[in-house]
N, C-alpha and C positions, 0 to 999 in steps of 0.2 A: 526599445519598447517591447518588441516581440520577444526578445531574449528574456526579459523580466517576466513576461506572462508565461512563457514556456517553463522557466525555472520554478515559478510558483506552482504551476500545474504539475510538473514532475515531482516536486516536493510533496504535494498533496497526494498524488497517486502512490508515491513511495510510502508515506505514512499509512495510507489505507491498506497497502499490501502487507506491511508489517503487522497491522492490527488483525487483518484477516488470517494471517499465518498463525498468530497467537491464538485466535479463536479456534482455528482448525486443530491445533495441537491440544487445546483444552478439551475439545469435543472428541478427540481421538480420531480425527479424520485428516490424515496426512496429505490427501489429494487437494484439499481446499487451500487457497492462497497461492 
């Protein structure tokens, strides 16, 4: 049960990190993400 919650949580954080990185690159800010 806990492992499933942690897996979903990490997957969501990972997707957010990738999205933030793409936004940072598009805005020309390599420090973001």
